[in-house]
C-alpha angles and dihedrals in degrees: 000000000000123000119212119194112232118176140109090288092063121085117260113277093356096109092053092047091049091049092050091050092050094045093049095045119106087258090060094211121207098232124210124181118231132191140087113336093010128124090251115045119212105261139143089250094052094047093045091058095051128088089218140015118198128186104185123204133089148242095063094147090051091059095048119096116254090249093059116104116248113265112264130211115234106240090217094059121082119206117248114252 
């Protein structure tokens, strides 16, 4: 199961695009939307039970303070294609 965050804080149409990508991937994730007023609230328990949690949007680095380290990619994780 993959959880995709969908709420006012997400960019327009990004959650639906992310869900479509995950469902059509070779893993064929069963996607559930999480967020305020959704069937699955965002919680540690919900996220811990998922194979993936995605919060689509963009510009994350632009919102981080200058002192924050650059985001790193986990070498053990392969990108979805």
